N, C-alpha and C positions, 0 to 999 in steps of 0.2 A: 474919789481919788485913790483910796486904798484898793478898790476893785480894779482900777486900771494898773496899778503897780504889780499885783499878783499876776495878771495876765502877761505883763511884759517880762516878769521873771520866768514864768512858764515858757514863753516863747523862746527866751534865751537858753533855757535848758534844753529845750527840744532841738534847737539849731546846733548846740554844742554836741548833742548825741548824734545827730545826723552827720555832722562834719567829721566827728571822731571815727565813724564807720567807713569814711571814704579812704581809699588807699591812693596815695600820690605816687605815681610812676613817673619816672623820668622819660621824656620823649626820646624815642630812638628812630633813626632812619636806617633801614636795612636795604642792602643792595645784594643781589645774587640769591644764592640758596640759603634759607634760613635753618638754623641747627645742622650745619654741615658735618660736624664731628659726630653727632648722634646718628645721622644717616650713614656716614662712612663706616661706622662699626657694624652695620648690617651686611657689608660686603665681605666676602671670604675669598682669600687668594687661591687660585687654581680650582675654584668651584663656581664663583659667580661669572656671568658672561655680560656681553654688551646689553642684551635685553633686560637683564636684572638692573643694571645700572641705569638704563633709560626709564624703567618703572619707578625707581627710587628718586632719581634726580631730574629726570627730563633729558632733553638733547644737550650735549656738551656745550658749555659756554665758550671754550677755547679749544681749537684743534692745532696740533703741532704742524707746521708747514712741511717739514721734511718726513715726519712719521705720522701718518693718519691714524695710527693706533694709540696715540697718546692723547688723552683727554684731561682737561683741566676745569675745575669748577671753583667759583670763588664765593666768599662770604665776606661782607663789610658792613659794620654797624658803626654809625655815628650817633653820638649823644650830645646833648647840650652841656656846656661847662657850667660851673658854679657862678654865683653872682660876682665874685672877685675876678673872674675871667671874662666878664661882660658877655656871657652866653655864646662864646665862640664854640664851634663844633669840635668835639674831642673824639679821636679814633678810639673805639672800644674794642672791636674785633676786626681783624683783617687776616682771614684764613684762606688758604688755598689747598685743594685736594688734587693730586696728580695721579692719574691712573694710566697704566700701560697694559695693552692687551697683546696676546701672541697672534699669530696668523690665523687661528681658528676662532678668535673672539673671546678667548677665556682670560680673565683677569690674572695677570702674572706679577704686577708691581702696584703697590698702593702706598702713597706718601701723603701725610697730612702736615702742612707747614703752618705754624701759628705766627703771630706778630712778633713775639720774642725771638723765634728762630730766624725770622727774616732779617732782624737786626744784627744777628751774628754773621750774616753773609758779607764777605768783603768784595768790594768792587774796585776796579782799577781807577786811580786817580788821574791817569793820563787823559789828555784831550786832544782831538785831532783838529787841526786848523784847515779851514776851507778857504783857499785864496782865490777860487773861481768865482764865488758868489759875493765876495766883498766889493762893495761900491762905495764911492765917496758919497758924502751928503748931497752934493750938487747932482751927481749922476742919478741917485734914487729920486730926488725932487723932480728933475727933468722927465724922468721915466714916468712918474705918477701924473704929471701934467699932460704928457703925451697920450697915456691911456685914457684920461678924462676927455681929452679933445677928440680922440677917434673912437670913443665908445658908441656914438650915436650913428656911425656909418655902418652899413650892412655889407 
């Protein structure tokens, strides 16, 4: 019996040593370009060109509709909340990199926007009413029945 107690004690000590060496990391979900700020520091205004940007970041995630020389890259990281938050996702990083090129493809403007700076942007509180698409409950209900009835016809 004494022999068994010594082995159990040794096994417990070994398990404690193994578990103390493990590093517990919080689970993160990343979307977009990872380490966007570190990569953006490699770009030099009036020296870097579109090929340098593509080598560092890859193809642009967002292109401006009106100006094809404005590229945007995103980084978003979600992590799990603490136990008292019931494990809800918490926004850890939400960064945007805006790059503008001149007509020769040379970088002329670079702006890195973080989550804190985005909260400072003021948006209009006004809303636009759309009276054309507002239907009553009866109209929307009859429309849905009509689409279901005629969905089998070719």
